[in-house]
N, C-alpha and C positions, 0 to 999 in steps of 0.2 A: 575678670570673674565677677558677676553680679551678686547681689545679696539675696535677691528673691526673683522668682519667675514672674512673668507678666500674664495677666488674665486676658483671654481671648473674648472678643465681642461676638455677638451672634452673626454679624456679617462676615467674619473670618472663618466660619464653620461650614460655609457652603458657597459654591459659585453657581449662580443661576444662569441659564442659557440666555443668550442675547436674542430677543425676539426679532430685532431689526436685522440680524444676520440671516434669519430664516428667509426673509424676503417675500413672504406671502402669508395670508390669513389662514390658509389651509394647504394641504398637500395637493389639492386639485389644481391650484394655480401655479404649481412649481413645474419647471421644465424637466425633461427626462434626464436621468443620470448618464453622463458620458465619461468613459474612462474608469479609473480605479481611485478609490479613496486612499490617499497616502501610499505607503509602500514603494517609494521611489527606489530604494536600495534593492528590493527584491526584483522589481521589474527591470531595473538596469541590468541585473545579473541574468534575467531571462532573455533580454535582448542580446546580450553578449553570447550566451550559450546557444541560442537559436541561429545566430548569424555566423559563428565560426563553424566551418564544416570539417575541420580536422578531427582525427580520431580522438576519442576520449572526452570530448566536450559535451557530454550529457549532463543533465541538471538534477540536483537534489533540492527540492523545495522544503525548507524547514518552517514549521509553524505549529501553533497550538490547535487542537481540535476545535471545530465550530468557528474557526477564524475566517471561513470562506475561502481558504487557500485553493481548494480544488476547483471551485466555481470560478474564482478570479483568474486562475491560471488557464483553465479551459477556455474562458471567454477571450483572454488575451491571445492564446494560440489560434483560436478560430478566426479572429480578426486578421492575424498575421498570415494564416494559411490561405485565406481567400485570394491574396495577391500572388500566391505562388502557384506554379504549374502543377496540374494533376499528374500523378505518377502513372506508369504503364499498368495495364491489366496483366494479371498473372493467370496462366492456364497450365494444366498438366494434360499430356496426351500419351497415348500408348507408344512404348518403344518396341516396335515389332521384332527387332533383332534380339532385345533382352527385355522381355515383358516385366521382369521384376525391378527394372530400373526406369520408371516413367520419366519422360523428358519435360522440362519446363519451357513454356513459351511466354515471352514478354512482348505485349502488343500495345500500341498507342491506346490512350483512354477511350473506352467505349467499344473497342474492336473485339474484345474477348467474347462478349455475348453474340456479336454479329458473326464471328467465326464459328462459334458453337452451332448457331442456327443454320448457317450455310452448310456446314459439314453434315448436319442431320438431313438437310434437304438433298445434299449430294448423294448420300448413301441410298436414300429412297429412290432418287432418279436413276441411280446406277442399277438398282434392282429392276426397275421398269425397262430401262434401255437394254440391259443384258438379256432379259427374257425376250424382248422384241428382236434383238440381233440374232439370237440363237434360234429364232423361229422363222427366219427368212429363207426363201427358196435358194438364194445364192449360197448361204451357209450350208443348207442341207445338200445341195448339189455337190459342193466341194467336199463335204464330209463323206458323201456316198461315193464320190470318185476315189477318194483315198481308200475307202473300205473295199471297193470293187478291184482296185489295182492290187491291193494286198491279197485279195482272194485269188485273183488270176495268177499272181506270182507264187502263191502257195501251191495252187493246183499244178502249175508248170513244173515246179520243183518235184512234186510227188510223182508226176507222170514220168519225168526223166529217171527218177529212182526206180519206178515200177518196170520200165523198159530194161534197165540194166539188170534188175533182179530176175526178170523173165529169162534173160540169156543164160543164166546159171540155174534155171529150174526152181526159182523161188518167186514168191509173190509177197506184196506188202499188205499187211492187215492193220487197220486202225483200231486200237483198243482204248478203253478208258484211261489206260496208263501211258498211251503214246503209240508209236509205230512198232510193229513186230514183223519179223521175217518167218515165213513158213514154206517148206518144200511144196512144190505144186506140179501138177500135170495138166497141160492145156490151160494154165492160168487158174486152176482150182487147187486149193490146199489139199494135201494128202491127209486122210484121216489119221489120228494118232495110232489106232490099232494096226493100220497098214504099215506105219513106220516101225512099229515094234517087230514086224515080221522080217524086216531087212536084216542082213547079216552085219557083223561088226565093221567089215571093211567099207560097206556102203554108208553105214552111219558115220564113220570117221570122215569120209569124203564130204558128206553133207555138212558136218560140223565145221570142216575146214572152209568150205565155201561160205557158210553162214557168217563166220568170223570176218571174212574178207568183205562181205556185203554190209556187215554192221558198221564198218568204217565209213562206207558210203552213206549209210543211214544217218550217222552222226554228222557227216558233212552237210547232208541235205537239211537236217534239223537246224544246224547252225545257220545255214543259208536262210531258212524260213524265219528264224529268230531275228536275223538282220533285217529281213523284209518287214517284220512286225515292228521292230524298233524304229525303222525309217517311217513306217506308217504312224507310229505313236508320236514321233517328233513332228511329223507333218500335221497331225491332228492338233498337237499342242501349239504349234506355230499358227495354225488356223484359228484355234481358240484365242491365242494371245492377240493375234491381229484383230480378231472380232471384238475382243474385250476392249483393246486400246481404241479401236474405231468407235465403240459404243460410249466409252466413259472418258476417253482422253480429252475431248473438247470440253467436257464438264469440269474436269480437274483443272484444265488450263484456264477456264473462265474464273475459277476460284483463285488461282494463282494471280491472275490479273487484278482481282478485287483486293487481295491481301499480298502486296508485293514486298514481303519481308522474308529474308533468307531462312529464318527458322520455320516459317509457315510453308515455304516452298519445299523445304526438306521433308516436312511432315506430310504434305500432300503427295510428294513423290513416293513416300513409303506407303501411303494409303493405296495409291494406284498399283504399286507393286504387289501389295498383299491381296488386292482384289483379283489381280491377274493370276496369282498363285492359288487363290482359294475362291474360285467362282461358284462352287457348288451351293453354298447357302443362299446365294442370290437367285439361283435357278430352281430352287425347290418350290413346290406348290403350296408352302405354308402360307396361312393368312398373315397379313401384315401386322396384326396384333398378337400373333402367336408368341408364346414364350420363347421358342427356339430362335425366331427372328429377332426379337427384342434383345435377347442375350447376345446374339452375334453383333447387333448394332453397337453395343457398348464397346466393342473392340475399337471402333473408330470415333467414339464420342470425345468431345472436347470438354474437359472438366474445368470450368471457370472458377478459380478459387477467389479471386478478387477482381471486381469490376469498378471502374471509375467513370465519371463523366467529365468531359473537357471543361465544363463550366463550374464545377464544384471546388476547384482548387485542391491544395494538398489535404490529405486526411488528418483528422484529429480524433484519436481513439482513446476512450477512457475505459480501461479494463478493471472492473471492480472485483473480479474473481480470478486473479492471476495464478492459475495452476500451471503445471508443466505443459499440459496439452492445450489449454486455452491460450498460452503464450506462443508455443512453437508449432501448433498444429498436430493433427493425429491421422492415423490410418484406420478407418472403420473396417469391420469384417461382417460378413453375413453368412448365415448357416443355410446350406442347400443340401437336402437329402442327408442331413446329419453331419455334414462336413463343413468346416469353416473355410471361407475363401475371401479374397479381396482382389481389387484391381485399381487402376489409376483413377477410376470414377469415384472411388470411395476415399480419396484423399481430402481432408478437411483443413481449412485455413486456421491459423492462430492469430492472436492480436498483432504479432510482429508482421505477419503477411498483410493484414488490413491497414496497418499504419506505415508500411514501407513507403518511403518517399515523403513521409509527413512526420507526425508527432504521436507518441504513445505515452499516456499518463498511467502510472501504476501506484497504488497505495503500498508503501514498502512493508508495512506490518503484515498485511495479508500475503504479500509476495514471500516474505520470509517464513510464514506459517505453512505454506504449501511445500511438501517435500520435492526437492530437486528443481523447483522453479527458479530459484535464485542462481543456481549453478548453470542451468540451461540458458538463462538470460545472459549471464556473463560470457558463456561460450559463444553465443551468437554475436555479441558485441565485440569480442576479441577477434573472431575470425571474419567478421563482416559478412556473414552469410547465415541464412536460415536453413537448417538441415532438420528434416522431419525424421526422427528416429523413434521407433517403438521403445518405450521406457523399459519394458520387461526384457526386450532383447539387449538393450544397452547395459542393463544391470546383470545380464547373464541368467535371468530367472527362467527363460524358455529358449529353445533353440529352433523354433518353428520358422520355416522359410516365409519371409514377408517381403514387402516392397522396400526399396531404397530409392525414394524420389530424388531427382537431381536437385542439389542445393540451389537456393535462390540468393543472389547478392542482396545484402542488407544495407540500406541507407536511410536511417530514421533517427530522430532525436528522442531519446527516452527520458522522461521526466518522472522521477520518483518523488512521492509526496509522503512526508512523515514528520515525526516529532524530532526536536533537537537531540533527545537522548539516543534515538535510533541512529541518527547521523553520526554522532560521536562514537557509538559502539562499532559501527561499520568502519569508521575511519581508523579506529584503534586495532581492530581484530581481523579485518579482511584486507589483505595486501593488494588485491585486485581493485578494490573499491576506488581508491584514490586515482588509479590509472584510467578508470572508465567513467567516473563522475567527477570531473574537474571543476564544475561550476556549482557554487553554493548560492542559492537564492533564499534568503532568510526573511520571513514575514515577521515584522515587529508585533508584539502583543498589543501595542497601543501607538497612537500618533499624537503629536502636539495638538492641543485644543486651541484653535484660532477661529476667527470669524469665518475663514474659508472652509476649515474642516467641519465647523458646525453646519454651514450651508450644505456641504457635501453629504453630511449625515441626513439632513432634511431631504435631500434628493434621493438618498437611499430609501428613506421611508416611503417616498412617492413611488419608487420602482417596485418595492415589495407590495404596496397597495395595488398597483396596476397588475402585477403578475398574479397575485393571489385573489384578485377581485374583492378586496376588503373595502370597508367604508373609509373615506378620506379622514385624515387626522387634522384637527385644528392646530393652529400654531402653538397654543399652550400645550397640547398633547405632544407635539414634536419636541418642544422645549423640555418637557419632562423625560422623553426618551433620551435626549442628549445628556441630560443631567444624570440619568441612570447609567448611561455609558461611561461617564466620567467616574461614577462610583465603582463600576466594575473594573475600571483601569486602576483604581486605588490612588488616584491623584486628580485634584480638581483642575489641573492644567493639562490633562491628557484625556483622550477618548479611546475606549476599547475598540479593537479591531475584530472582536469575536462576532462577526456579522450573522453567523448562524443563530447565536443566542439572541441577538437583537431582533432578527426576523421572527423568532418564536415569541418574543415579548410583544411585537406588533400584532401577531395573530391572536395572542391571548387578550390584548387590549381591545381588539376589534370584537372578540367574543363577548367581553363584558359590556361593551358599548351596545351591542345588539340586545343583550339581555336587559339593559336599562332602557331600550327603546330610543337610543340616540341615533340620529341620522349620520352624524360624524363622531369620530372618537375624540373625547374630551380629555383634559388633563386628569380628571378624577377617574376616568376609565383606566388610564395607564397606571395611576396610583393603586387602583383596585387590583390590577394584574400583578403589580409588584408585591402587594400585600398577600394576595392569594398564593403566589409562588412561595413566599416565605412561610405561610401557614402550612402548605403541603409538606414542607421539609423540616419544620422546627419542633417536632414532637419531643425530641430529646432535650432541646433547649427549655421547653416548658416544664418538663419533668425536673430538670435541675433547679429551675427557679422555684418550683413547688417545694423541693427539698430544702432550699434556702429559707423560704418563707415559713416552713414548719419547724425550722431549727434543727433539722437532721444534718444539714451541712452548715457548720458553724461559721457564719459571716456576720460581723457587726458593721452597721453603717452609722452608728452614733457612739459617743464616748471616746475614751482613750485607753491604751494598754501598752505596757512595756514589752518590747521584743516581739511585737505582733503588728502586721501590716497587711493591707489588701493589695495583692498583685492581680494582674489580669492575664488570662490565658485564652487562646483561640482554639476552637475545635473545628476541624474540617470534616464535613459529611458529604463526600462527593463534591458537587459544585456549590454547596451551601456552607457558609462559615458563620459561626456565632461565638460569643465570648461570655464568660461569667467570672466573677471575682473568686480568687483563691487565697486562702489565708496562708501567709508565710510567717513562720515563727523562728526565733533564734534564742539561744541561751549562751551565756559566756561565764567563764570562771578562770581562776589562775591556772596556767599551764605552760606548755613549751612552744607556743606559737603555732598551734594546729587548728585550722578551721575545717571541720568535718562536714561534708555534704552527705546527709543521711540518705538522700535519693540515690547517690552513686554507690554508697556502701550497700544499699538494698538492691543494687543492680536495676534501679528504675530510672536512673538519669542517663540521658544520652551524652555523647562526647561534647556537643556544643554547650550544653548546660554545665557539664563538669568544667569546661574551660572558663565559663563565666564565674563559677565559684572560685576557681584558682585566681582569677583576676582580683577578686575581693582581697585575697591575702596580699597581692601586690600593692593594692591601694593602701591597706592598713600599714604595711611596712614603709611605704613611701611617705605617708602622712605622719604616722605616730612612732615609727621605729628607726628614725634616722640617727638618734643619739644613744639609744639603748635598745636592746632586743625586746621584742614583744613577749611578754610573759602571759600568754593568753591561750585558752582552749575554748572552742565554740562549736555549737551544733546548729545546722540550718536544715529546715525541711519545709515541704509543702504539706500542710495538714490535710488529712482525709483525701490523699491522692493515692490511688491504687493502680493507676496505669503508668506507663512510661512518661517521663518529663523530658522535653527536649527544647532547645532554644535558650537564648541568653536575654530575652526581653524582660525577664524578671530580676536581672542582676542588680538593677538600681534598687528595687524593693528589698531584695535580700541584704544589700549593703546597709540600708537605713535600718532595717530590722535588727541587724547585727550590732550596729552602732548604738541603737536604742537599748539593746540588752546589755551592752558594755557599760554605757553611761547611766543606765537606769532612768532614762528619760522616756516618758510615755508618748505614744504616737496616736494621732487622731485616726479614728476608725471610719470617719465619714468621708475620707478621701482615699482614693486609690492612685497608684502610680505605675506607669509602664515605661520601659526604656532599658537599654543596656548601657554599661559603663566601661570605660577603659581604666588603666591603672592610675590615671591622673584625675579620675572622677568626672570626666566629661561624659555627658549623656549622648548616646548615639541612637540613630533612628531604628525603628522596629516595624514589623509588618502588622496588618490587621488593625490599624489604629481606630478606624471607624467602628468596627465590631466591638472592640474593647471598651470604648467610651459608651456605646449603646448598651452593652451588657451590664456595666456597673450602674448606668442610669436606670435600667429596668428594675434592678434589685432595689435601688433607692426609692423608686416610685412605688414599688409594691409595699415597701416598709413605711412610706410617707416621706415626702421631700421636706427638708428642714430649712433650706436656703443656704446651708453651709456645705453641702456635699458637692463633690466634684472629682475630676480626674486630672492628674499631672502627666503630661506627655512630653516627649522630646521636641524641642523647637524645630528640628529638621523635619518633623512630621506634620507641621502646620499646613503645608501645601497639599497634603494628602486628604485633608478633611472634607468629606461630603456627607454630613450627618443627616439623620432623619429629621423630619419637620418637628416631631414632638420634642426631640432633644434641643433643637434650635429655639423652640418657643420657650422651654424651661430656662435656657440660658438668658434669653432676652428678658424674661420676667424676673431674673435674679434668683430663681429657685435651684439652679444647678450651675456649676462653674467648671471651666476648663482652663488650666494654666499650662504654659509652655516654658520649659527650662533648658538650659544648656550645660549646667553643671549640677552635681549632686548637692552642693551647698545651697543652690537656689531652691531645692525642694525641702530642705530642712525646716525653714520657717513656716512653710505651708503645712507641714505634717506635725510639727512639735510646738509651734507658737514660740520658738526660741530662735535667736539669731545663730547663724552657723559659727561665726567668729573667724577672724583672720589671724594667722600666726605672726608673732613679732620676729625680730632677727634671731632670737634664741630658739625659735620654734615653739614658743608657748602661746596659748590662746587666752584671750581675755576672760576674766571670770564672768560667770553668768551666761556664757554662751554654750551652745550644744557641744562643740568640739572640746571646750575646756572640761566639760563633764566627762567626756570620753577619755580625754588625756589623763585626768585626775584618777579615774578608775583604773586605767592601765598601770599607772604608777603604784596604786594600791596593790594591784595584782603582782607587780614586780616585787614589792616589799614583802608580800605574803610568801611569795615563792622563795625570796632570799632568806627569810626567817626559817622556812622549812628546810632549805639547804643547809643553814647554819646548825640547826638542831640535829640534822643527820650527821654533820661533821663532828659535833660534840659527842654524839653517841658512838661514832666510830673511834674517837680518841679514847673514850672510856673503855671500850672493848680492847683496844691495843694495850692500855695500862694493865688491865686485868690479866691479859695473856702474858705480859712481861713479868 
């Protein structure tokens, strides 16, 4: 354990970029960027997930927003997909047997559109050929022959019936309702009035003969019907032979062009339907008439997805992953006030377009769209894409609709999201871990080496080329690299938030053009950084104004007991800043209770409360080994009206508490940040750059004295990437930064007293800070002991009086 912290030099506060590592005077002389900057772990996982074809090896890409994860993964997959075969085209055609269940056709790449066009031409040629075939003399002659044969057979049958009827004094009369029997004389029907004059016996005989002849009439009619049925079949056979003769060779040519079983089956069904329904082809409608165009849709090939043999496997990025955009939909159209649909109105989803390749989905948007996540899981679990109307599936409507044949699914789904969403799905969705077995995590930063600095310079060049920006001089590139290290929060790392870096390049180019520079200079990058901060630091300026006016009580000179300057960070979206906060403590004799006022007021978070409880552990470890602590204390952040969270002020709280106990004043021109453990060791904290710069700004506004500074944990030294004005003040001796490992190293810097080491009996040397604290605690114990003795004496007096 050292006695005091060590002061940092200006060179330790910043790590400048190595201009030699950039390798050129400007981005114009740099080669193109090839591959990916860092992220070997993530791309190793991507290679594994895309190479294993077993079920469930889909990928979840974890990374922070603006880290370039979507762009990098998309570029990687596109490079990989180029060497992979293109998947088959997907088409839907009419199922003539069950029109509500369209059939799916899978064809080699590029054949879907060719089949569609060929079928369209086939139907038009069939119309022409059929009209021509049914207009030939041969067809007409054979048709007329069938008709004349039927006519002769009909006449012969009626003549035979007439002769038989004449033998019995009857004749056959043809009426609109069929054949009728009437009594006749010499072949002429007897008038009804004459029949009425006949006697009953005559009438009965005529009725008896008529009934006998009616049987003959029925036989004759049955015979005629058989002749007509034979003629109809003959005509149908003639029509069928004519149609097959006219279109059969056309269909066969198409089968030869597309020698695939599914296409052959479809073309056979087309030919059969044309044979059974030739009338629309023979009508005199214009080829552009609505009726003909509607009938043509019956045979149309709906190409859902078409690929080219040369394009490789598809890579689809779906930024709006709703239920229908993922799984496809069935459109409807309104005709004469009625809704209808058919196979030509089936529309593809992202899974159809990515089938045989890769599908990238933003998981946040996927989870926000109702039923999309469940639909995706169902498709991945069953390995098929089934287009189902959501309203029908949910039972909201019962309207008859299409049920397209499911399509086999073979694609890699890549979800892109934040670590929080990954762990939530891992914890609460039992299907997730079965379907997404590969985790590809993008690190928020990469080690800062000469190679990674050069890679970042190449990234600058790639953005310049892509965005048509002015080239960056080496000094400007170096400034971008240094800002990346500052965003990473560590001088030895570089941020991988390439989206933000690209924005910085665009803004730097804007300021360079405003300044009339042909190339972007370091000062332009610095201007962009400063303007970014200015657009976001309104609240920061307001707080500093309140401190300068004395509304917020912060001292940067003098000394005070039980009062210290701590440093807190405020996050406003992507902008962070810090300002000093006064921590005060009071102490008096008590029962060993350290009260955190923030927690009592329900303003302190659990981590802050834990930090305060650690203070009690430190006090007991250092000062209460031989005797119990007779202490009560109060700690608070002055003028804090919002919640307080974190333990980065626990070191400041401890020193303020010890100062209040020992009545030793603390220097107000120095601030401290760091958390402690129960043995007084100082632990690293976040936002160290912002904290130092925040206190420096307040000191500069009040006037730098040359004694002001900030005490930080030694473990945070490698995180320092401070602004140029802070570094300059340190170099000129106007501001100081010390690094410590133990709370005792901060005591001399804040109190101008040695901390003091305990002897074997646990006593501290006189004149030291710890001795003052220990002595005061002993006084508290004596005072508490006297109070306890007086209470016992009073109790005895009361007992005597009662006796």
